[in-house]
LUMVODREN-720582 format. One record per residue (C-alpha): x, y, z; residue in three letters. Coordinates in steps of 0.25 Angstrom, whole numbers, plus 5000, padded with zeros to 4 digits. Each point is the difference from the previous one (the first is absolute). Example, Ala and Ser with C-alpha at 12.3 -4.5 7.8 and 13.67 -1.06 7.14 Angstrom:
2
504949825031Ala/500650144998Ser/
This chain:
562
540556235153His/499349874998Pro/498850004991Pro/498849985011Gly/500750115009Arg/500250104988Ala/498549974997Gly/499650035014Gly/500850135000Arg/499250044987Thr/498749975005Gly/500450085013Val/500450134991Leu/498849994991Gly/499149995012Arg/500950125006Ser/499850094987Ala/498549965000Met/499950065015Trp/500750114996Gln/499150034989His/498749985008Leu/500750095012Ser/500250124991Arg/498550014997Ser/499150055010Glu/498749924993Ile/500949875002Gly/500350035014Arg/498650055003Phe/499649864994Thr/501049925009Ala/499550085013Val/498649974996Gly/500449844999Gly/500750015014Ala/498850085006Asn/499049904996Thr/500949885006Thr/500150085013Val/498450025001His/499849864997Tyr/501149945009Ala/499550095012Val/498549974996Tyr/500349845002Leu/500950025013Ala/498850085006Leu/498849924995Trp/500149895010Ser/500250115011Leu/499050114997Leu/498650014991Pro/500050004987Gln/499850144998Val/500950045011Ala/501249924995Ala/499650074986Asn/500150145006Ile/501349975007Ala/500749934987Ala/499550134992Ser/500650105011Val/501449925000Val/500049994985Ala/499650154998Thr/501250045009Ser/500949904993Cys/499550054987Ser/500350155004Tyr/501449975005Leu/500449924987Leu/499650114991Asn/500850105008Cys/501249935000Trp/499949914988Phe/499250054989Thr/500050145000Phe/501150025010Arg/499650125009Val/500150005015Pro/498749985008Pro/499350125005Thr/498850035009Leu/499350064990Arg/500249894990Ser/499749895011Ser/498650065002Leu/499750044985Leu/500449854995Phe/499049925007Pro/498850114997Leu/500550004985Ser/499949854999Asn/498649995007Val/499750104988Gly/500649914989Val/499349885005Ala/498650075001Ala/500350044985Leu/500349864997Gly/498849945007Ala/499250124992Gly/500449944986Val/499749865005Ala/498650045004Ala/499850074987Leu/500549894991Ser/499049915008Val/498950094999Gly/500250084986Ala/500549884992Phe/499549885007Gly/501449945004Val/500149875008Asp/500250045015Pro/501349914999Val/500750064990Phe/499650155004Ala/501250035008Pro/500949984989Leu/499450124994Ala/500150075012Gly/501449965001Gly/500450054987Ser/499650145004Val/500449995014Ala/501449944998Val/500650134991Pro/499350095008Ala/500649955014Thr/501350024993Phe/499850154996Leu/499350035013Val/501249945008Asn/501050064992Arg/499350145002Ala/499949985015Val/501349945003Leu/500850094990Thr/499150124997Gly/500349974985Arg/498650004991Thr/500049944985Pro/500650124992Gly/500950024989Gly/499949884989Asp/498949935007Trp/499050125002Arg/500150034984Ala/499849854998Ala/498850015009Leu/499550124992Cys/500349934987Val/499149875005Ala/498950105004Gly/499950084986Leu/500249864992Val/498849945008Ala/499150114997Val/500450024985Leu/499749854999Cys/498650025003Gln/499750104989Leu/499849884990Pro/499049945010Val/499350125001Leu/499650004984Val/499949854999Asn/499849925014Pro/500649864992Ser/501350074996Phe/500849915008Tyr/499149884998Phe/500049994984Trp/500549894989Asp/501049905005Asp/499850065015Ser/498549985000Ala/500249864992Ala/501249945007Gln/500850095011Phe/498950045010Leu/499249874999Pro/501249915003Met/500650105011Trp/498649965006His/500149864999Arg/501549995004Leu/499550095012Gly/499049895002Glu/501049895000Arg/501050085009Leu/499050025011Leu/499549864999Ser/501449945003Gly/500149944986Asp/501450054995Trp/500850004991Pro/499050004989Pro/500749924989Met/498949944991Leu/498550055001Asp/499149914991Val/498950105000Gly/500850114994Ala/500150054987Trp/500749914990Met/500449905011Gly/500450095010Gly/501549985001Asn/500250125010Ile/501449985002Ala/500550004984Ala/499050124999Glu/501050085008Thr/499450144999Leu/499149975013Phe/501250015008Gly/499749885010Ile/501450025006Trp/499950145004Asn/499650015013Pro/499550164999Val/499149944987Gln/499649905009Leu/499550105011Ala/499350084988Asn/499349874996Cys/499549995013Ala/499650145001Leu/499249984986Val/499249895008Val/499850095012Trp/499550124992Ile/499049914990Gly/499750104989Asp/500949974990Leu/500050144994Ala/500450065013Val/501049905003Ala/500750024987Gly/499950155002Ala/500750005014Val/501149894996Val/500450074989Lys/500050145006Thr/500849935010Glu/501049954989Tyr/500150144994Leu/500350065012Val/501149905002Leu/500550034986Leu/500150155004Gly/500649995014Val/501049914993Gly/500450084988Thr/500150125010Phe/501049945008Leu/500749934987Leu/500250154995Cys/500550055013Arg/501149895001Ala/500550054987Tyr/500150155005Gly/498850054995Ala/499450125009Gly/498749975009Arg/499250094990Ala/500349954987Val/500049855005Ala/498650035006Ser/499650054986Ala/500449884992Val/499649905011Ala/498650054999Val/500050014985Ala/500449854998Leu/498849935006Pro/498950084991Val/500950004988Ser/499349944988Gly/500449865000Phe/500149975013Val/498650065004Leu/499249964988Tyr/500649854998Phe/500749955012Glu/499050065011Ala/498950004992Ala/500149864994Thr/501349925001Trp/500249995015Ser/501049915000Gly/501050104992Gly/499550095011Leu/500549925012Val/501349984995Gly/500350134995Phe/499550075014Ala/501249925006Trp/501150034990Leu/500450135004Pro/500049965015Trp/501049894995Ala/500850094993Trp/500150105011Trp/500649905009Ser/500949944991Leu/500550154997Arg/500250015017Arg/500749875000Val/501150044989Ala/500150135008Asp/500249925014Gly/498750075005Ala/499049875001Ala/500249865004Ser/500149904988Pro/498849925008Leu/499150134999Thr/500250004985Ala/499749844999Trp/498850025006Ile/499550124991Leu/500649924987Cys/499349885005Phe/498750075002Leu/500250064986Cys/500349874994Ala/499049925007Ala/498950084994Ala/500149914989Gly/500150094988Asp/501149974990Pro/500150134995Tyr/500350055014Gly/501049885002Ala/500850054988Val/500050145003Ala/500549965015Leu/501249924992Cys/500250134992Cys/500150085012Val/501049915006Phe/500950014988Ala/499850155000Gly/500450015016Val/501249924997Leu/500450094988Val/499850125010Glu/500949955010Ser/501049974990Arg/500050144994Val/499850075014Arg/501249925005Gly/499249955012Gly/501049895002Gly/499949844999Arg/499350005015Arg/498850084994Ala/499949914987Ala/500149875007Arg/498950045010Ala/499050044987Val/500649864993Leu/499749915012Leu/498750075002Thr/499649974985Gly/500549865003Val/499249985011Ala/498850054993Val/500249914988Ala/500049885009Ala/498550045003Thr/499550024984Leu/499749864998Pro/499149995011Leu/499250104992Val/500349974986Tyr/500449874998Phe/498449954998Pro/499950104989Leu/501249974993Leu/499649855001Ala/498750034995Ala/500450094990Ser/500149904987Ser/498549985001Val/499550155002Ser/499650104989Trp/501350074998Arg/500849864996Ser/500550014986Gly/500150165000Leu/501250025007Glu/500650114990Leu/498850044992Phe/499550154996Asn/498450014999Val/500150145002Gly/499149995012Gln/500250115011Leu/501350054994Val/500250145002Pro/500850094991Arg/501250085004Ala/499050134998Thr/499049955009Asp/501049975011Leu/500650144998Leu/498650085001Asn/499949975014Ala/499650145006Ser/498650014992Leu/498849935009Pro/499250014988Ser/501049924990Phe/499449874997Val/501049924992Pro/499649924987Gln/500449875007Ile/499449874995Arg/499149955012Ser/499149895002Phe/498949994990Gly/500150144996Ser/500950074990Phe/500550105011Arg/500250025014Met/498950095007Thr/500950045013Val/501250085001Pro/500949885003Ala/501350084997Thr/499750135009Tyr/501150005012Phe/500050155006Ala/499550134994Trp/501350075004Phe/501049894996Ala/500250054985Val/499850154999Pro/501150025013Leu/501149924993Leu/500250144992Ala/500450055014Trp/500849895006Val/501450015003Asp/500749924990Trp/501550035004Arg/500949905007Asp/499449874994Pro/501149935006Gly/499450025014Val/498749964997Leu/500549884994Trp/500849965013Arg/498850025007Arg/498849954992Cys/500749904991Gly/499049905004Gly/498750074996Pro/500750054988Ala/500349854994Leu/498649965004Leu/499350124993Ala/500849974988Val/499749855000Gly/498750015003Tyr/499850114990Phe/500449894990Leu/499249895004Trp/498750085000Ser/500150024986Ile/500549874998Gly/499349874994Pro/498749965006Ser/500549865005Asn/501349985006Val/499949875006Trp/498949995012Leu/500050155000Phe/498950074989Arg/499450144999Trp/501250095001Pro/499250115006Leu/500049935013Arg/501650055000His/499550145001Val/499750005014Ala/501649975004Val/500550094989Leu/499150115007His/500649965014Leu/501350014994Ala/499750144994Leu/499550045013Ala/501349985009Val/500750074987Leu/499150125000Leu/499950015014Ser/501650025000Val/500150094990Leu/498950085004Leu/500650015014Ser/501250064995Arg/499350124995Gly/499450074990Leu/500950094990Arg/499350144996Thr/501150054991Asp/499650014986His/498650015005Phe/499450044987Lys/500749874993Ala/499549915010Arg/498550055001Ser/500049984984Ala/500549855002Cys/498949985010Thr/498950074992Ala/500549924988Gly/499949865008Val/498650045005Leu/499550034985Leu/500749884994Leu/499349925012Ser/498750064997Gly/500249974985Tyr/500349865002Leu/498849985010Ala/499150074989Phe/500749914989Ala/499749875006Ala/498550045004Trp/499450124993Pro/498849985006Ala/500550055015Gln/500450134995Ala/499350075011Gly/500649905011Lys/501450034994His/499950155000Leu/499450005015Val/501149905003Ser/501150104993Leu/499550115009Gly/500049925013Leu/501449964998Val/500450144996Gly/499350065012Leu/500849915009Leu/501250024995Leu/499950145001Ala/499550005015Val/501149915002Ala/501050104995Gly/499350125006Arg/500249925015Leu/501449984997Arg/500350134998Ser/
């Protein structure tokens, strides 16, 4: 074919493939119907406006649009036949959802002082997903179940656990960099956004000249973070806003971790356990959530991006979905998250090769990576352009020993009272359990079924490579180009370990050689306790209590399993 004709044919094929991906997704079809329904409502309203009073025209348009929405959702979205029962329940359920959205909008104005102009956005953020779930239940009889029900449980449990630090210290999420930089700047950005002054590049009234674009950690290109900046303005109290926004991201991290573990074949119960453990692990809670908010925002999107890429490699998700989630991760502005995202891409490509997924899957992942890479200059070019005059210039490869954990610090990841002897800021030692992961992670390794390692490699080659790479990076030099303080890499290490551990535990625990395995677990606990005591002898009482709690939890878990 001539070049022009071939290009047209390729474009048609590309649009056809995109439409196929859209049509395979209920949410995608629901979104398309919503757009069509809005168009129908507006067209009927305009047609009747000149013939009827405004209220009557609007009511008639709503009736026509509701009828159209019912038929399209039956035939196209959920692909079920219309029935008398569903035709009666459909408009009633939509009235209920509309009342829910109106209630949320009214609450946002009354409780948080939201501008009435923007209040419908708050109501819509609740009403739209609720409409999808209610319509699906009415038309198909299906309610959220399986993974999504477990994910909701994970979200609720993480949200509750994240409030425990606030009970002890109301300013837990409003501390250090969060108080000095992130929350005030989020409030400032929210004010500028709501006033229509966007995008912000330079704020001469801000700290050190206010080159906001170069200070990428504020996520000025991430739409979810922009909504959170507006939320901070609406709440007003920065301590309360910090707790709300950071709880949101910790819940997002927990649910994303659950879905990621499930994508690798982990059982629901085990995936839920590690997904709840990661958001309240030492580094994530005490560093990213409490102080380094930019790192939390980027890390919270990482499991979602990884999950979507894994599904693209399996042919179960659209590259467009993966691109959106990967962009949200990259646009958070955390360079550590961007590097982790690149490593995830490499790991998924290796998995596709090992599992024999074929060139098509690898090509889809690779093209998604190219599309995501094309957006990176928008976020990170100002940072690179200004790096020569930053505090980090001249220390591209150096080791001052600051925030560099030892291998034993990382291996002692199951005792909550263990405070590693890591050189910190203005002190000779760490004061929080920065390397803690999960109480069951290390003690249960003696009971894991380690047979058939080849099967595990074929299933989890990507997480294994990330775990090894980030373990080495976590104990490496303190400064590597723009990246300093290797302790920051512990979060990604724990994410990779969460996937591996969930898959291993889902294979079932072995009970043969019971005495030998029990002795190994007891030895691990005693060694952990000794290392904790050696690091901080004055905390001996806390170490004994911590050992007792971990031992009790292990006994309860073993009893429940039997």
